Structure formats: structure tokens, C-alpha cells
C-alpha positions as CSV (number, residue, x, y, z in Angstrom):
1,M,212.3,141.6,142.3
2,R,210.6,144.3,140.3
3,R,211.8,144.5,136.8
4,R,210.7,146.7,134.0
5,R,211.9,146.5,130.4
6,R,212.8,150.0,129.4
7,R,215.3,152.0,127.6
8,R,218.2,152.3,130.0
9,R,219.0,155.7,131.2
10,I,221.2,157.0,134.0
11,I,219.2,159.1,136.5
12,L,220.3,160.7,139.7
13,I,218.2,159.8,142.8
14,G,219.1,161.3,146.1
15,G,222.9,161.3,145.5
16,L,222.8,157.8,143.9
17,I,222.5,156.8,140.3
18,A,219.7,154.6,139.0
19,V,221.0,152.0,136.5
20,G,218.4,149.5,135.4
21,T,216.6,148.4,138.5
22,Y,219.4,149.4,140.9
23,K,220.8,152.3,142.8
24,L,224.6,152.7,142.6
25,T,227.1,155.3,143.8
26,K,229.2,157.1,141.1
27,S,232.3,155.1,142.1
28,Q,230.3,151.9,141.7
29,V,229.2,152.9,138.3
30,D,232.7,153.8,137.4
31,K,233.9,150.4,138.5
32,V,231.2,148.6,136.6
33,E,232.1,150.5,133.5
34,Q,235.8,149.8,133.9
35,Q,235.0,146.1,134.5
36,T,232.8,145.8,131.4
37,G,234.4,148.3,129.1
38,K,231.0,149.7,128.4
39,Q,229.0,152.7,129.6
40,A,226.5,151.6,132.3
41,E,223.5,152.6,130.1
42,E,224.7,150.2,127.4
43,L,224.7,147.2,129.6
44,T,221.8,144.6,129.8
45,D,220.4,143.7,133.2
46,E,222.4,140.5,133.0
47,Q,225.7,142.2,132.2
48,L,225.1,144.8,135.0
49,E,224.3,142.0,137.5
50,Q,227.3,139.9,136.5
51,A,229.7,142.9,136.8
52,M,228.3,143.8,140.2
53,K,228.7,140.3,141.4
54,Q,232.3,140.1,140.1
55,L,233.0,143.4,141.8
56,G,231.3,142.4,145.1
57,I,228.8,145.3,144.8
58,K,225.7,144.7,146.9
59,P,222.8,145.9,144.8
60,E,220.2,148.3,146.2
61,E,217.0,148.0,144.3
62,L,214.9,151.0,143.4
63,S,212.0,151.7,145.8
64,D,208.6,152.7,144.6
65,E,209.4,156.4,145.2
66,D,212.6,155.9,143.1
67,W,210.5,154.4,140.3
68,K,208.3,157.5,140.4
69,Q,211.4,159.6,139.8
70,V,212.7,157.4,137.0
71,D,209.3,157.5,135.4
72,T,209.2,161.3,135.6
73,A,212.7,161.5,134.1
74,D,211.7,159.1,131.3
75,N,208.8,161.4,130.4
76,E,211.2,164.4,130.0
77,P,212.1,165.2,126.4
78,E,215.5,163.8,125.3
79,D,216.3,166.7,123.1
80,Y,218.8,168.1,125.6
81,L,221.5,167.7,123.0
82,E,219.7,170.0,120.6
83,E,219.2,172.4,123.6
84,L,222.9,172.3,124.4
85,E,223.8,173.0,120.8
86,R,221.3,175.9,120.7
87,L,222.8,177.3,124.0
88,S,226.3,176.8,122.6
89,E,225.4,178.9,119.6
90,L,223.9,181.6,121.8
91,N,227.1,181.5,123.9
92,K,229.3,181.9,120.8
93,K,227.3,184.8,119.7
94,G,227.6,186.5,123.1
95,V,223.9,186.3,123.9
96,I,224.6,184.3,127.1
97,T,227.8,184.2,129.2
98,D,230.1,181.2,129.7
99,E,228.8,181.0,133.3
100,E,225.2,181.0,132.1
101,F,225.9,178.3,129.5
102,E,227.8,176.1,132.1
103,A,225.0,176.5,134.6
104,K,222.3,175.5,132.1
105,K,224.5,172.6,130.8
106,K,224.8,171.2,134.3
107,E,221.1,171.5,134.8
108,L,220.3,169.7,131.5
109,L,222.8,166.9,132.3
110,N,221.7,166.5,135.9
111,L,225.2,167.2,137.2
């Protein structure tokens, strides 16, 4: 099993979500979060694996191609919150429209 110690981050990969070393659907992530009472990105590998086992979720490990996408995303700046705040101010000042703000927000949050 390929494991990397890294700062946990939620990343979309081909319609699935990379959590730790696994790919899960949105509904599986929601179930894990409900089971544990924590956000998926806050869970340790052990907590994630235990919750998946309790819920009967069959883990799908990340492929080498998936890891490339994760590594690319990890190298992206994490100042998206600052960018969202800046865009919000531009929106409040009328420089960008609500639609432009929402589109950029979705892009920044990978929604």
C-alpha cells in the first residue's frame, strides 16, 4: 500500500474525492464525516480507515496518475481564502458582478 505522510487536503479527481490515500465519492465522504463527527481532512489515516471499515466502504487507492494530480494540487498556493476575500471586496464595490464572483469562487474551491 502506497502511503505518503502529507498535509491532508480534499482534492477532486475524475468525479471522486482524494482523501488521504483513497478515492471516495461525495456521499462516502459525507458518511465518514457523519460517522466521525470530523471533517475528512482532519482525520488521520487510521481514523479514516476505521470509519470506512465501520461503514462498509471499500477503499479505492489512488493510482500513480491520481498521485500526480494530488502533487500538482499540493503545489498550488493555498491563499485562495485571501483571493476570495479580495474578490468579495471587488464584488461589493461593483467591480465584478455576483455571477463573476460565484464563478471564480467555484473555480477556486474546485466545485
